[in-house]
RODO-2510 file (C-alpha; in nm, 4 decimals, decimal comma):
residues 416
     n   res          X          Y          Z
     1     m     1,7811    -2,1200     0,0374
     2     n     2,0037    -1,9489     0,2707
     3     c     1,9783    -1,5757     0,2243
     4     g     2,2500    -1,4906     0,4856
     5     c     1,9944    -1,2891     0,6853
     6     a     2,1267    -1,4317     1,0133
     7     e     2,4758    -1,3291     0,9545
     8     v     2,6118    -1,0502     1,1777
     9     v     2,7411    -0,7687     0,9555
    10     t     3,0872    -0,6590     1,0670
    11     p     3,1969    -0,2814     1,0642
    12     g     3,0743    -0,1152     0,7531
    13     l     2,7343     0,0055     0,6339
    14     i     2,4831    -0,1909     0,4259
    15     d     2,3411    -0,0311     0,1116
    16     l     1,9837     0,0900     0,1470
    17     f     1,8448    -0,1311    -0,1264
    18     a     2,0359    -0,4424    -0,0055
    19     a     1,8980    -0,3716     0,3425
    20     r     1,5450    -0,3446     0,2079
    21     e     1,5751    -0,6723     0,0214
    22     r     1,6812    -0,8453     0,3423
    23     m     1,3858    -0,6950     0,5211
    24     v     1,1558    -0,8271     0,2517
    25     m     1,3167    -1,1736     0,2802
    26     a     1,2755    -1,1668     0,6592
    27     g     0,9023    -1,0885     0,6405
    28     r     0,7574    -1,4425     0,6549
    29     p     0,3851    -1,4503     0,7131
    30     v     0,2542    -1,5194     1,0553
    31     a     0,0728    -1,8553     1,1093
    32     g    -0,2981    -1,8515     1,1339
    33     c    -0,5980    -1,7217     0,9472
    34     e    -0,9585    -1,6568     1,0132
    35     r    -1,2969    -1,6227     0,8278
    36     v    -1,4487    -1,2797     0,8377
    37     a    -1,7449    -1,1097     0,6902
    38     l    -1,6802    -0,9149     0,3732
    39     g    -1,7887    -0,5987     0,5492
    40     d    -1,5279    -0,6546     0,8072
    41     g    -1,2452    -0,7246     0,5642
    42     e    -1,1232    -0,3708     0,4837
    43     g    -0,7496    -0,3606     0,5196
    44     r    -0,7140    -0,7353     0,5818
    45     v    -0,5000    -0,9613     0,3700
    46     l    -0,6390    -1,2614     0,1825
    47     a    -0,4955    -1,5890     0,3061
    48     e    -0,6253    -1,7862    -0,0010
    49     a    -0,7012    -1,7066    -0,3497
    50     v    -1,0647    -1,6209    -0,4486
    51     e    -1,2253    -1,7503    -0,7687
    52     a    -1,5061    -1,5872    -0,9525
    53     a    -1,8346    -1,7234    -0,8402
    54     l    -2,0169    -1,6411    -1,1616
    55     d    -1,9883    -1,4811    -1,5111
    56     l    -1,9656    -1,1073    -1,5025
    57     p    -2,1609    -0,9551    -1,6592
    58     g    -2,4190    -1,2385    -1,6190
    59     v    -2,5849    -1,1558    -1,9455
    60     d    -2,5154    -0,9265    -2,2418
    61     n    -2,6201    -0,5888    -2,1360
    62     s    -2,6235    -0,2221    -2,2491
    63     a    -2,3342    -0,0020    -2,1759
    64     m    -2,5546     0,3053    -2,2089
    65     d    -2,9113     0,4481    -2,2356
    66     g    -3,0190     0,4138    -2,5965
    67     y    -3,1849     0,1755    -2,8421
    68     a    -3,1101    -0,1954    -2,8974
    69     l    -3,1554    -0,3032    -3,2647
    70     r    -3,0419    -0,5307    -3,5382
    71     v    -2,7940    -0,3522    -3,7539
    72     d    -2,9136    -0,5289    -4,0767
    73     g    -3,2704    -0,4065    -4,0023
    74     l    -3,1669    -0,0296    -4,0293
    75     g    -3,3084     0,1378    -4,3287
    76     p    -3,4287     0,4903    -4,4497
    77     e    -3,7723     0,4281    -4,3105
    78     g    -3,6411     0,3903    -3,9528
    79     l    -3,7499     0,1465    -3,6832
    80     p    -4,0473     0,1484    -3,4511
    81     v    -3,9819     0,1216    -3,0801
    82     v    -4,1570    -0,2033    -2,9883
    83     q    -4,0047    -0,2691    -2,6405
    84     r    -3,8898    -0,0887    -2,3279
    85     i    -3,6178    -0,2670    -2,1237
    86     p    -3,5065    -0,1231    -1,7899
    87     a    -3,2229    -0,2571    -1,5786
    88     g    -3,3263    -0,5714    -1,3886
    89     a    -3,5601    -0,6928    -1,6614
    90     g    -3,5425    -1,0478    -1,7924
    91     v    -3,3859    -1,1323    -2,1315
    92     l    -3,6517    -1,0724    -2,3979
    93     h    -3,6639    -1,1462    -2,7768
    94     l    -3,6562    -0,8532    -3,0085
    95     p    -3,9302    -0,8706    -3,2669
    96     e    -3,8134    -0,8484    -3,6268
    97     g    -3,8434    -0,4981    -3,7775
    98     g    -3,8403    -0,3097    -3,4528
    99     c    -3,6062    -0,1775    -3,1859
   100     a    -3,6063    -0,1602    -2,7994
   101     r    -3,5709     0,1401    -2,5823
   102     i    -3,3038     0,0233    -2,3486
   103     f    -3,1328     0,1539    -2,0324
   104     t    -2,7784     0,1218    -1,8898
   105     g    -2,7207    -0,2384    -1,7536
   106     a    -3,0382    -0,3768    -1,9008
   107     p    -3,0236    -0,7147    -2,0826
   108     v    -2,9825    -0,6794    -2,4599
   109     p    -3,2727    -0,8648    -2,6146
   110     l    -3,2102    -1,1744    -2,8247
   111     g    -3,1874    -1,0765    -3,1882
   112     a    -3,0248    -0,7375    -3,1233
   113     d    -2,6575    -0,6949    -3,2158
   114     a    -2,5965    -0,3299    -3,1333
   115     v    -2,7041    -0,0521    -2,9092
   116     v    -2,7037     0,3007    -3,0341
   117     p    -2,6791     0,5877    -2,7748
   118     q    -2,9865     0,7992    -2,7430
   119     e    -2,7942     1,1147    -2,8236
   120     k    -2,7086     0,9628    -3,1704
   121     v    -3,0577     0,8854    -3,2841
   122     r    -3,3314     1,0853    -3,4526
   123     l    -3,7013     1,0363    -3,3823
   124     d    -3,9378     1,1271    -3,6564
   125     a    -4,3029     1,2442    -3,6086
   126     t    -4,4227     0,8893    -3,5750
   127     g    -4,1681     0,8004    -3,3171
   128     r    -3,9591     0,5745    -3,5436
   129     v    -3,5808     0,5672    -3,4674
   130     h    -3,3327     0,6879    -3,7364
   131     v    -2,9605     0,6357    -3,6998
   132     d    -2,7170     0,8567    -3,8835
   133     g    -2,3784     0,7221    -3,9887
   134     e    -2,2316     0,3709    -3,9468
   135     l    -2,3193     0,1424    -3,6490
   136     p    -2,0873    -0,1536    -3,6049
   137     r    -2,2245    -0,4832    -3,4717
   138     g    -2,1509    -0,5271    -3,1001
   139     a    -2,1421    -0,1478    -3,0396
   140     n    -2,2114    -0,0527    -2,6721
   141     i    -2,2814    -0,4101    -2,5670
   142     r    -2,1098    -0,5519    -2,2592
   143     r    -2,0717    -0,9190    -2,3321
   144     r    -2,1466    -1,1889    -2,0838
   145     g    -1,8313    -1,2890    -1,8936
   146     e    -1,6060    -1,0231    -2,0525
   147     e    -1,4818    -0,9144    -1,6944
   148     s    -1,4657    -1,2652    -1,5407
   149     r    -1,5858    -1,6181    -1,5985
   150     a    -1,7063    -1,8454    -1,3118
   151     g    -1,4272    -2,0458    -1,1691
   152     t    -1,1463    -1,8220    -1,3008
   153     p    -0,9038    -1,6440    -1,0661
   154     l    -1,0561    -1,3261    -0,9153
   155     l    -0,8009    -1,2141    -0,6446
   156     p    -0,4816    -1,3845    -0,5452
   157     a    -0,3722    -1,4725    -0,1870
   158     g    -0,1803    -1,1789    -0,0391
   159     t    -0,4192    -0,9173    -0,1664
   160     r    -0,4885    -0,6318     0,0788
   161     l    -0,8524    -0,5708     0,0657
   162     e    -0,9414    -0,2102    -0,0318
   163     a    -1,2650    -0,0641    -0,1389
   164     a    -1,2495    -0,1740    -0,5135
   165     a    -1,1417    -0,5412    -0,4157
   166     i    -1,4270    -0,5494    -0,1679
   167     a    -1,6715    -0,4198    -0,4245
   168     l    -1,5441    -0,6848    -0,6811
   169     l    -1,6042    -0,9664    -0,4244
   170     a    -1,9534    -0,8309    -0,3390
   171     s    -2,0380    -0,8201    -0,7151
   172     h    -1,9903    -1,1999    -0,7063
   173     g    -2,2157    -1,2445    -0,4076
   174     i    -1,9179    -1,3342    -0,1917
   175     a    -2,0122    -1,2665     0,1780
   176     e    -1,7097    -1,4021     0,3645
   177     v    -1,3320    -1,4191     0,3073
   178     t    -1,0413    -1,6009     0,4648
   179     v    -0,7765    -1,3676     0,5834
   180     h    -0,4488    -1,3880     0,7674
   181     r    -0,4858    -1,3228     1,1343
   182     r    -0,3813    -0,9790     1,2686
   183     v     0,0012    -0,9250     1,3282
   184     r     0,0724    -0,8359     1,6846
   185     v     0,3408    -0,5705     1,7131
   186     a     0,5169    -0,4861     2,0457
   187     l     0,6090    -0,1228     2,0391
   188     f     0,8241     0,0783     2,2748
   189     s     1,0648     0,3711     2,2906
   190     t     1,3779     0,3895     2,4937
   191     g     1,5338     0,6858     2,6667
   192     d     1,5563     0,8217     3,0209
   193     e     1,4711     1,1641     2,8781
   194     l     1,1366     1,0732     2,7263
   195     i     0,8064     1,1612     2,8694
   196     e     0,4456     1,1189     2,7426
   197     p     0,2866     1,4045     2,5516
   198     g     0,0713     1,5970     2,7986
   199     a     0,2978     1,5395     3,0926
   200     t     0,4787     1,8241     3,2676
   201     r     0,8051     1,8756     3,1111
   202     a     1,1288     1,9444     3,3077
   203     p     1,4478     2,0917     3,1511
   204     g     1,6198     1,8293     2,9443
   205     q     1,3083     1,6117     2,8938
   206     v     1,1689     1,5292     2,5545
   207     f     0,8202     1,4351     2,4471
   208     d     0,8070     1,0885     2,2968
   209     s     0,7018     1,1651     1,9396
   210     n     0,8411     0,8426     1,7804
   211     r     0,5947     0,6133     1,9574
   212     a     0,2877     0,8311     1,8629
   213     m     0,4217     0,8342     1,5026
   214     l     0,4822     0,4621     1,4834
   215     k     0,1383     0,3803     1,6305
   216     a    -0,0187     0,6030     1,3621
   217     l     0,1869     0,4227     1,0890
   218     m     0,0788     0,0865     1,2127
   219     g    -0,2890     0,1877     1,2689
   220     q    -0,4488    -0,0503     1,0259
   221     p    -0,7009    -0,3317     1,0422
   222     g    -0,4422    -0,6103     1,0005
   223     v    -0,2241    -0,4985     1,2873
   224     e    -0,2656    -0,5041     1,6645
   225     v    -0,0236    -0,2875     1,8530
   226     l     0,0946    -0,3949     2,1988
   227     d     0,2126    -0,0529     2,3435
   228     l     0,4837    -0,1116     2,6006
   229     g     0,5340     0,2601     2,6558
   230     v     0,8776     0,4186     2,7322
   231     v     1,1400     0,1798     2,8569
   232     l     1,4337     0,3254     3,0567
   233     d     1,7968     0,3119     2,9432
   234     d     1,8571     0,0327     3,1862
   235     p     1,9701    -0,3288     3,0966
   236     l     1,7249    -0,4947     3,3221
   237     d     1,4229    -0,2856     3,2129
   238     l     1,5230    -0,3476     2,8495
   239     h     1,5604    -0,7231     2,9119
   240     q     1,2133    -0,7404     3,0679
   241     a     1,0491    -0,5414     2,7953
   242     l     1,2127    -0,7552     2,5225
   243     g     1,1137    -1,0749     2,7086
   244     r     0,7529    -0,9808     2,7198
   245     a     0,7574    -0,8697     2,3594
   246     r     0,9174    -1,2065     2,2655
   247     d     0,6327    -1,4031     2,4376
   248     e     0,3365    -1,1856     2,3371
   249     a     0,4187    -1,0532     1,9804
   250     d     0,4841    -1,1447     1,6273
   251     l     0,7098    -0,8528     1,5590
   252     v     0,8968    -0,6113     1,7815
   253     v     0,9550    -0,2434     1,6948
   254     c     1,1534    -0,0135     1,9184
   255     s     1,3155     0,3220     1,8677
   256     g     1,6171     0,4971     2,0348
   257     g     1,9272     0,3597     2,2031
   258     v     2,0469     0,1559     1,9015
   259     s     2,3572     0,3513     1,8319
   260     v     2,6949     0,2445     1,9826
   261     g     2,7446     0,5057     2,2589
   262     e     2,7937     0,4232     2,6256
   263     e     2,4290     0,4797     2,7101
   264     d     2,2995     0,2938     2,4070
   265     h     2,1869    -0,0408     2,5727
   266     v     1,9411    -0,1796     2,3135
   267     r     2,1727    -0,3861     2,1085
   268     p     2,3419    -0,5634     2,3970
   269     a     1,9902    -0,6373     2,5328
   270     i     1,8843    -0,7844     2,2008
   271     e     2,1892    -1,0057     2,1774
   272     r     2,1349    -1,1408     2,5136
   273     l     1,7830    -1,2753     2,3992
   274     g     1,8617    -1,3227     2,0342
   275     g     2,0807    -1,1708     1,7794
   276     i     2,1466    -0,9003     1,5127
   277     a     2,1086    -0,9683     1,1550
   278     f     2,2523    -0,6289     1,0508
   279     h     2,3268    -0,3007     1,2075
   280     g     2,3921     0,0241     1,0230
   281     v     2,2560     0,1306     0,6789
   282     g     2,4346     0,3745     0,4499
   283     i     2,1610     0,6420     0,4566
   284     k     2,1189     0,9838     0,6001
   285     p     1,9119     1,0069     0,8087
   286     g     1,8621     0,6524     0,9498
   287     k     2,2112     0,5091     0,9705
   288     p     2,1637     0,3304     1,3209
   289     f     1,8815     0,1141     1,1823
   290     a     1,9097    -0,2474     1,2910
   291     l     1,7300    -0,5798     1,2157
   292     g     1,7488    -0,8330     1,4918
   293     y     1,5559    -1,1211     1,6364
   294     l     1,4395    -1,2732     1,9677
   295     g     1,4990    -1,6481     1,9851
   296     d     1,7331    -1,8859     1,8180
   297     s     1,7465    -1,7266     1,4664
   298     l     1,5825    -1,4784     1,2417
   299     a     1,4153    -1,7588     1,0557
   300     t     1,2511    -1,9162     1,3632
   301     g     1,2379    -1,6367     1,6201
   302     i     1,0525    -1,3021     1,6474
   303     p     1,1864    -1,0306     1,4076
   304     l     1,2823    -0,7168     1,5894
   305     i     1,3246    -0,3682     1,4165
   306     a     1,5401    -0,1184     1,6126
   307     l     1,4844     0,2340     1,4721
   308     p     1,6954     0,5293     1,5452
   309     g     1,5805     0,7795     1,8181
   310     n     1,5861     1,0995     1,6027
   311     p     1,2275     1,1150     1,4746
   312     v     1,2921     1,1767     1,1069
   313     a     1,5479     0,9006     1,1093
   314     s     1,2856     0,6734     1,2561
   315     l     1,0339     0,7747     0,9991
   316     v     1,2745     0,7109     0,7082
   317     g     1,3764     0,3731     0,8592
   318     w     1,0139     0,2742     0,8942
   319     q     0,9034     0,3774     0,5465
   320     f     1,1959     0,2289     0,3455
   321     l     1,2959    -0,0658     0,5683
   322     a     1,0519    -0,1688     0,8279
   323     l     0,7223    -0,1397     0,6370
   324     p     0,8073    -0,4203     0,3852
   325     l     0,8892    -0,6592     0,6691
   326     l     0,5498    -0,5769     0,8428
   327     q     0,3786    -0,6287     0,5054
   328     g     0,5403    -0,9757     0,4702
   329     r     0,4291    -1,0719     0,8216
   330     q     0,0733    -0,9703     0,7002
   331     g     0,0955    -1,2159     0,4095
   332     m     0,1504    -0,9482     0,1465
   333     v     0,4207    -0,9346    -0,1228
   334     p     0,5736    -0,5905    -0,0679
   335     a     0,5693    -0,3776    -0,3818
   336     a     0,8954    -0,2526    -0,5411
   337     l     0,9705     0,1065    -0,4545
   338     e     0,8190     0,3572    -0,6818
   339     r     1,0982     0,5767    -0,8181
   340     f     1,1086     0,8307    -1,0977
   341     a     1,3359     1,1204    -1,2192
   342     v     1,2747     1,4715    -1,1184
   343     t     1,4756     1,7989    -1,1626
   344     a     1,6284     1,9540    -0,8585
   345     g     1,5354     2,3078    -0,7948
   346     f     1,8198     2,3768    -0,5593
   347     s     2,1867     2,3131    -0,5119
   348     r     2,3342     2,1389    -0,2046
   349     r     2,6578     1,9777    -0,1003
   350     g     2,6040     1,5973    -0,1032
   351     p     2,6590     1,3483     0,1733
   352     r     2,9938     1,1748     0,2170
   353     g     2,9854     0,8016     0,2542
   354     r     2,6156     0,7622     0,2687
   355     r     2,3084     0,8021     0,0370
   356     e     2,1060     1,1060     0,1466
   357     l     1,7215     1,1158     0,1458
   358     l     1,6191     1,4720     0,1275
   359     r     1,2665     1,5721     0,2212
   360     v     1,1217     1,7601    -0,0777
   361     v     0,7990     1,9014    -0,2143
   362     i     0,7255     1,8773    -0,5932
   363     d     0,6587     2,2032    -0,7762
   364     w     0,4597     2,1644    -1,1045
   365     q     0,4401     2,5300    -1,1998
   366     t     0,6611     2,4795    -1,5036
   367     g     0,4643     2,1705    -1,6141
   368     e     0,7492     1,9321    -1,5200
   369     p     0,8195     1,8119    -1,1721
   370     v     1,0824     2,0162    -0,9858
   371     a     1,1956     1,9098    -0,6315
   372     r     1,2388     2,1822    -0,3723
   373     l     1,3576     2,1386    -0,0178
   374     a     1,0640     2,1052     0,2215
   375     g     1,2554     2,2748     0,5015
   376     g     1,5370     2,2020     0,7448
   377     q     1,6876     1,8602     0,6724
   378     g     1,8053     1,7736     1,0282
   379     s     1,7063     1,4251     1,1422
   380     h     1,5291     1,5831     1,4387
   381     m     1,3158     1,8245     1,2221
   382     l     0,9718     1,6819     1,1860
   383     s     0,8333     1,9973     1,0266
   384     a     0,9989     1,9371     0,6917
   385     a     0,9023     1,5744     0,7086
   386     s     0,5301     1,6610     0,7746
   387     q     0,5244     1,8855     0,4667
   388     a     0,7223     1,6801     0,2254
   389     h     0,5643     1,5105    -0,0767
   390     g     0,8579     1,2498    -0,0893
   391     y     1,2396     1,2014    -0,1024
   392     l     1,5050     1,3007    -0,3367
   393     l     1,7583     1,0197    -0,3395
   394     v     2,1183     1,1538    -0,3598
   395     d     2,3982     0,8985    -0,3985
   396     a     2,6862     0,9002    -0,1646
   397     d     2,9659     1,1550    -0,2541
   398     t     2,7236     1,3315    -0,5019
   399     d     2,6435     1,6980    -0,4898
   400     v     2,3007     1,8183    -0,5810
   401     e     2,3079     2,0673    -0,8663
   402     e     2,0196     2,2844    -0,9591
   403     g     1,8752     2,1755    -1,2995
   404     h     2,0175     1,8226    -1,2832
   405     v     1,7989     1,5132    -1,2586
   406     y     1,7750     1,2799    -0,9530
   407     g     1,5734     0,9878    -0,8382
   408     y     1,2611     1,0650    -0,6404
   409     c     1,0463     0,8391    -0,4194
   410     p     0,6832     0,9723    -0,3489
   411     a     0,5932     0,9394     0,0217
   412     a     0,2324     0,8394    -0,0765
   413     q     0,3502     0,4826    -0,1526
   414     f     0,4171     0,4305     0,2088
   415     g     0,0572     0,4638     0,3139
   416     r    -0,0196     0,6565     0,6365
***
């Protein structure tokens, strides 16, 4: 199916959610996979589905400390304790007319059809167990295979392995998994004014915060970053950097120089080695965002993400647009954006012609979520971005009115 991703967008801005969809569609998985030990699998993405290796639980077992018994055997005279069954014991047979002291995870003895918690029994002077009230059959018994049956699907391909998924695999005795190989991302910033943090700064120079931020955002087990440093605003230097990125990486991410000014040379450099799928998104901040490619087409070449130079615009572009493409390259299916309604705790004149993503904190003092501005909203102001809980999404040509409800995207969904 032709998604139109390789078409050059003529003047006019693409909608945020249309742009995100195109990024998702462009995120084809890299070729190649490898077998790794489960202990080394954290953060990696499964390249193939995993089936359950055994029934879980393997036997009927007790959900708590208590007494295993046969419900029909209960009577006013109580039941003697005739067995003691710890976790790890074999499956025993419960003698008729007695009950078993049993512990959490221990196999339920054959013949017992319920477990009564220890706090709900009364022991008489002879040590016999009495149960007050009704006890249904099956109470507090974890049935064999109730979580999974051997041979049934356990985790689908595309699952990013986190602690719970790794624990699940380990519970089946699985020691190795097949994962997609790491995605190699070439990263560089552009700008004659940029210098490395820690260097001596001259008037007019700016420390390169974007590259540090993007390296942190990509700092995950399934990604290998090829740091190409700061590239000067020079056509030859850009051509050389992009040529190396094309030859050595699976994805290229650059920031700065992607606008249309006389000193913005990134787009022409990209077009000499590939092309632009779209350039310009109807958001504030983040309008200069571009998706391009190095090679013959977006479908066959190396995807390239060109982020704005202003750091907050770069952050927004990464979170809303670039991240799903990277996830696709890793073999994941990007999740839909989490959005819910919150009340604005401020008024503000709305953007004209673009959707605005305001950095906000959520105040729960009234018991309901109220969004308040995190600080200055300039696209160069990282302090508000570093404090924000998420983004208030304000439609184009819409003013924010205190007490009205707007869409909100929590930043936590974007990971790092």
